[in-house]
N, C-alpha and C positions, 0 to 999 in steps of 0.2 A: 821577462815576459811571461808572468804566471797566467796560467790559464785555469780560471775558477769554474766552478761547477755552477758553476757561473751564476753569482749570488743571487738566475739563469737568464739573463740577460739584457738583452738589448741587442742589438736593435732589431726590432723587427724587421726594419730594412735597412742595409749597410749602405752608408753614404762615404764615398772616397773624398775625404776632404783634401782641397787642393790649395796650398798657400801661395802668396805671391812667390814667383821665380826668383832665385838668387844664386850667385856663384858659389862654388865651393869654398868653404871656410873649414880650416882645419883646428878650430879652437874648441874649448869644452862647452858643454850645454849652458852652464850658467853665463860664461861670457858671452856666447852666442845669444842669449836673450837680452842681455844688457846691451850689446852692440845694436841688435835689431831695434830694442827700445828708444835707445838714444838717437839711431838714424830715421825710424819712422813713427814712434810714438807707441803709447800704451795699446792703441786698437790694433796696430800690425801684429804685436806680440799676441793679443787675444785672438786675433784671426788664425795665427799659425797654431796655437794650442787648440783652441774649439774648432779648427776646422773649417771656418767660415770664409767667405771671399770669393771673388771671382777665379775661375781656373786659368792657370797661366802655363800649364803643360799640355802636351797633347793627349788628348783623349784616348784611353786605351780601347780599342774596338772588339779586341777578342782576348780570352783568358790565356795565360802562359804557364809554363813548369807545371807545378803540382796542382794548380787550380785548373788547369786544362785537362787533367786526367784523375779527377777525384774517384771516378768509379773503378780505374785501374789500381789505385792504392787500395780502396776498399775491399776490392778483389783479393788483393794480396793479405789484408787483414782477416778475410774471411777465413784462411787456412789457419791463422792463429787461433781464431775463434773455435774452430773445430776441434782442436786439440787441447782446448783450455782445461777441460774437465776430465780428461783421459786419466787412467791410474797412474801414469807416470808424470802427470802435472804437478808442479810445485811453483812456488814464486820465482826461483832462478830459471827454471825451463821457460816459463812464460816470458820473462825478462829478454832471455836470449832469442827467443822466437819474435817478439817485438824489434828488438835491437835489428834482426837479420831483415824484417820486412820493411823497417824504416829506412835502412842504408841500401837496401835493394832499389828503392824508388829514388833516393838522393843520387845514387851512382849513376842513373840514367841521365841525370842532369848535370853530371861531372861535379857535384858538390861533395866536398870531403865528408868522410865518415864522421858520425856524431856518436860519442858514447852515450849510453843509457844507464842511468842509476836510480834505484829506488829510494825513496826517503831523503831526497836532497831538502836542505832548508828552504822553506816556501811551499812544499808540497804537503799533502795531506788535508783531511777534513774536506772543505768544499773545493779545494785546490786540486785537480787531478795531475797536472803536469806544469812544468816550467823548462823554458829554454835559457842557458846563459852563454852568451856569444863569447864573453870574455875567457871562458873555459873551454868553450865549444863542445858542452855537455847538454844532455836533456835529463830532466828528473821526471820520476812517475810515482805516483802514490803507491806506498807500500801496501796500504790497505787494499787497493784495488787489484795488486798482483797475488795477495793471498786469498782473494775470494774464491771459493772452490767452483763456482758457477756464475755465469753471466746472463742476466735475462736480456731481452732485445733492448731495452733502454740503456742498460748499462754498456752493452756493446756498442751501441751508437755513441754515448758519451765518451767511451774510450777512443773510437775512431775519430770523433770529432777532435779530442784533445791531442792525439798522435799526429793528425794532419795538420792541426794548428801550429803546433811547435815544429814540425817538419817543415813548414812554410817559412817559418822565422829563420831557419837554416839556410834555407834558399834565397830569402831576402837579403840577409846580410852579406851572403856570398857575392851574390850580384851586385850588390851596392859597392861592395870592396873592388870588384872588378872594374865599375865604372869609375870610381874615384883614384884608383891607381892610374889607369890610363889618362885620366884627365890632368892628374898632377904632372905625370911625365910629359905631356904636351904643353902644359903651362911653362915647364922649364926649359922647354926646347928653344924658345927665344931668348933666354938669358945668356949672359957669357958663360964661357964653359966652366970658368971657377966658381960660378954661383949656382951652377945646377947641382941636385941633390942625387946622391946615388939611390939604386933601388932599396936598399936596406932602410934608409932615412925615410924614403916615401912610404913605404910599407908601415913603418912605425908611427908616422903621422896619421895615416888612415886608421890604423888600429886604434890609435887614441881618440879619434873622433868618434868612432864608432863604438869605442868600449868592448873591442873585438880581438880575439886571440891573434897575435902577429903572426905566427907560423901559419894560420889559416889564410890571413891576408896576404902572406908572401905567396901562397899557392894561388891566390885570385889574381895576384899580379902577373904570375907566369903564365897563367891562362889568358890574360888579355882582355881587352873590353869589346870585342866582336859581338855586339848584341843586335838582336832583331829591334824592330822599330818599336813594338809594343814592350818588348823586354826594357829596351832603354827608357822609354817613357815611365814604366813603373818605377824602375830603379832611380830615375831622377826624382820622383816624388817621394819615395822611400827615403832617399839621402838626405831630403829637408826636414824630415820629421824624426829620424832615428836619432839626431843629436839633443832632441828635446825629451826623449824617453825618461832619462833620469830625473828631469825637473819635474814631469808631469806625475811621474809615480810618487815622488816625495810629497808633492801636493796632495795627491789623493790618499797617502798613508796618514799625513797630518789630519785631513778631515776625517779619516776613518776612525782615528784615535779619539777625535774630539766627540764623535757620536757614540763612539763605544763608551766613553767616559759618562755621557747623558744616560746611556742605558743603565749604567751601573748606579747612577744616582737615583733612577727611577727605582730600582730594586732597593736602594736604601730607604726612599720614601715609603715604599710598601711596608717595610719592615717595621719603621718608626710609626706609621699609622696603626698597624696591628697592636704594637706595644702600648700605645697612648692610653691614659684612662679615658673612659667614655662617659657621655652625659646620662644621668639616670632616667631622663625622659626619652632619649634616642639613643638607644644601645649602639648604633653603628657609627656614632658622631663623637669624635673626640672633645673633650671638655675645651680645650683650645682649638675649635674649629677654624677660627680667622688664620692663624698661623699655618695650619695645614692647606688652607685654600691660596695663601700667598704662595707657598712653595709650589703647589701644584701648578699655578698659573706660569711661575718662572720655568718650571720644569717642562710644561707644554710648549712653551716659547722655544726654549733650548732645542727641544725635539725636533720641531719643524725647521729652525735654522741649520742645526747640524746635519740633518738628514738630507736637506735641499743641497748643502754644500758638498756632501760625500756623493750624492747623487749627479751633480754637475761634474765634479773631479773625474767620477768614473766614467761618465760620458766622454769627457776629454779624452781619456786614456782609450776607450774601447772604439769610439767612433771619430774623435778629432785626430788621433794618430793614425795616418794613411796606412802604414803597414800593420797596424794591429786590426784595422777595420778589415784589411784585405785577409788577414789570418783567420779572423773570426768568420768572415763570409765563406772562406773555404772550407773551415772546419765545420760550419753548419751545414754545408752541402754534403760532407760526409755523413752527418748525423742523420739528415733527410734520407740519404740512399740506404742507411742501414735500418732505420725505424719506420722509414715511408712516413713521416712527420717531423715538420720543422720544430727546433727547440723553441721555448719562450723567447720572445724578443726582450729587449732591455727594458722597455716600460713595464712589461709584465713582471720582469724579474725583480725591479726595484719595488712594485707593488706588493709582490709576495713577501719580500723582504720587511716591509714595514707593517704588513696587515696584522700580525699578532699584537705589535705594540699598540696599533690604533685601538683595537679591541680592548686593550688594558687600559688605556687613557681615557677611553669613552667610559667603561666601567667606574672608575675613579671619578669622572666627572658627575656622574649619576649620584654617587654617593655623597659627595660634597656639596652639591648645588640642588639637588631635588628634594623639595620638602615631602615628609611622609603623608600619604593620603589621611584625612580626617576619619575617625571612625563613625560607621554609621550607626544610629541609634533608632530603634522603634519609637513611632510617635507616643504611644501610651506611656514609655518610660521617660519621655522628655517632658510632658505636660505638667507632671506634679513639682517639676523644678522651676516652672515658670512663675514669676512672683507678679500679681497683680497689684496695682496702686489706683487709689482714687484719683480722679482728674484734678489737679491743682484749681483752685478758685479762680486764679487769673486766666485759666484756659477754657473755662465755662463759657458757652455761648451768651451774649447779653440779649436781655429781653427786646421785643421789638420797641421802637421810639426812644431808646436810650442810646446816646452816642458815647463813646469811649472818651475817658479823660484826655485833654491835650497833653 
């Protein structure tokens, strides 16, 4: 569950997508999608992934867990920020301070400790943090920890990231509690020799959630005594978490296709610059038609691949209910620190493509706009005008003479 800096956003407003209700199923995400497709068709799968469709679960009336105390978490992080640029400050000291702040908040919710590591694969650049439920660890950007100081915006982004990923830990643990007790109850009506032991149930739930089995065992021991709002959220999250891997794979495929298109645009730019130019138009290649055809194909691919990437990113950030919740919780932290909401999803995508739009527009003008005609003064043009006598057949006929038939 990578938290990017978020390529920085979306959505201006978060919508908790609610798919059709269904009973617990301990199959993998691919099998889950295929089973749903066979049972209800492609549209049902699309509603699950894209987050549309009528609500089938209770509406949560109030925030729970970390989302209910964003201010408290931000206050705890303020202590980390105050010592960030102290003389004793270094990346490892900052990591330890963040680790303590994160787990102080999780402990209040009886969520097991999460290890915090810098520079895990998937972090760096625009991605500030990541949570891996299979290892029960959180990654944080090494570059961020090495920054000697943090301005207000950087503090807001760090708070956003840390609380976003911490919310994921809370979500997975709560869903594991819900599913473990549900599986235990479903076995209660079976014959004694058909009932599974606690270890088998924990392993099955861990496989479905792609979650650390020892943490699931802890959730199983804690039980499923959840409040009404907590249970409603956990039920919704449990329906979307198994789809997480499939949605991320789809998003990565779309991202690779878009990045390949960007590389091809760069190659087009290089080839255009190296091509021989026309003597009468210094900016136009001799084989201009070939470049015009290539440009049209590239422009079409750019629109198609960016649209696909934008849609899959929206499926991830808005369509997956647990991601939408974590983004909303993190953005509340950003707002609390910076006193300003981060850009929404539409604004983030617009910022991502804006420089490429400008580049494509510049090539469009070069390839398809004729140069202006040179302006000449009238005295310079007049000597060039050739005057000819009017041909006899165009001379006006004298009056009374009719033209020959």
